[in-house]
C-alpha positions, 0 to 999 in steps of 0.5 A: 177796144175796152168796154168804156171805149166802146161804150162811148163809141156807141153813145156817140153813133147813137147821137148820129143814128137821132141825128140822121133821123130828123135829117130824113124827116126834115128833108120829107116836109121839105119835098112835101113843101115843095111837091106844093110849090111845084103844083102851084107852078103847074097851075099857074104856068111857072117854069120848075126852075128859078135861077135866082132864087136858087143863087140867092139860097145857094149863097145864103146857105153857104153863109149859114154853113160858114157861121155853123163852121160848116165847110161852104162847099160841102152845104153847097153840094148838099143844096144843090143835089137837093134844088136838082132834085126839087125841079125833077119833081117838079118836072114831073108832076108839070108832066114833062 
């Protein structure tokens, strides 16, 4: 690999590293908010899961993925993974 190729690859990787860091920070902020939702649900005796809301979110994010030229199946797997973790956190908050 020549120096120009190596430099260009490092440039791509640096941008990817920055995006990965942004994703981590965004997920952290999202989970801070969902923790508050879990506490609210506990305090108001609401169930940890809301299947109707979850399906609306999945459909919305699939549409956004399509508009963004991202594989909608991937986007759905990702949001379902996040939702499952949120529900686990809500169960922990509830003390289940």
